[in-house]
N, C-alpha and C positions, 0 to 999 in steps of 0.2 A: 436155535435161538441164542445160544451162548456165543456163536461166531458173529452173529449180527450185533450183539451188545459190544463185543470186542471192537468191531469196526466203528461203532458209534463213539466209544470211548476214545479211540484213536483219532477220530475225525474232529473231536473238540479241540485238540491241540494243533491241528494242522494249520488253521488260519494264523495262529500266533507264530508258529514256526516260519510260515511264509513271510509274515511281516518282519520278523527278526532277520531272516535271510535277505529280504529285499533291502532292509535298512543297512545291514552289514555290507551288502554289495554296493549300495549307493555311496556309503562312506568310503569304501575301497576305491571306487571309481573317482570320487572327488579328490582323494589323496593322490592318486595317479595323475589326474589332470593338474592339480596344484603343483606337483613336483615337476611335471613337464613345463608348466608355465614359468616356474622359478628358474629352471635350467635355461629356458629360452631367454628370459629376461637377463640372467647373469651373462649368457653368451653375448647378447646384444650390447649390454653395458661394457663388457670387456672389449668388444670390437670397437665400440665408440671411443673408448679411452685410448686404444692403440692408434686409431685413426687420428685422434687429437694430437698424440705424441708425434706421429709421422708428419702431420701438417706443421707442427712447431719446428721439427728438425728441418723440413724443407725450407721454411722461411729463414732459419738460421743459415742454412747452406747458400740460399740465394743472396743473403746479405754478405756472406763471406766472399762469394763470387764477385759481387759488385765492388767490394773493397779491393780484391786482387786485381780486377780490371783497372780500377783507378790507379793502383800502384804501378801496374805495367805501363799505363799511359804516361805516368810521370817519369818513369825510367826511360821511356822511348822518346822523350821530348828532345828536340834538336839542341837546345843549350846544354842539357844534361849529357847528351852524347858527345858534344864538342869538348866539354870539360873532362869527360872520362878519357877521350882520345888524347888530350894533352897530358893527363896523369900517366898514361901509358907511354908517352914519349913521341906521339905523332904530332906533326905540324902541318899547316896548310902548304900545299905545293904552289910555288910561284912559277912564273914563266922561265926563270933561269934554272929551275930545278927539274923541268920536264924534259925528258929525252924522247926524241922522235926517231923512229926506225925507218930506214929507206930500204925499199925492196926493188931489186933490179928487174926491169921489164914491166913494172906496174905503172900505168898511166891513169890517174884518176879522172882526167878530162877526156878520155876517149869516148867515141860514140858507141852506143850499145849495138851489139851484133844481133840481128834478128835472123833466125833460121826458119825458113819456110818449110813446113811439113806438108807434103802432098797428101791430100785426102784420098786414100785408097780404100774404097769400100768394095768388098767382094759381095757378089749377089748371093744371098742366102738361099739355100734350097727350099723349095716350096714344101710346105707341110701338107701331105696328102694322106696321111694315115687316118683310117677310120676304125671303128670298133671291130668290124669283121676282119679287117686286115691284121689288127693286133691280136685278135683271138686266133687267127690262123697261124700267125707267127709263134704264139705260145704253144699251140698244139704241135707244131713242127718241132720245136725245141723239146717238148715232153716226149714225143715219139723217138727223137734222136737219143735222148737219155735212156729211154727204155731199151732201144736197140743196142746201145753200147753196154748196158747192164746185162742183157741176155747174151751178147757175144762174149763178154768177159766170163760169164758162167760156163759157156761152152769150151772156152780155151783151157780151163782148169781141169 
């Protein structure tokens, strides 16, 4: 009887312990889920900020590229190149300053020489190989290799 009373005394506290344990477990799970949510939100916001900075940098680089393209175009303009050539001491060549070279034997007014190439086509051999012929050829090669291997072993 005393054992039964002991069990009854112990069983009175069991529902309270279960409720406390369940409440503690729920709180622990809520804390873990909250921490995971906060970590994910922080990672997402950090990634968004980095993406925003990269987009800003890309836009600045595109503007710099366009500025440099404009600068290159202005430097390559014909009036600018002519002015720069004059600064370096170059001048336009007139007729009196052009030298012509004469090459002996060269006639620019000659008729073009056409060489006729004869069309020599050789008859191609007929392709008559089939699978059985190819297989027989492979077997002959294999047997020849096998014979040379066995003959080499006998020579030694």
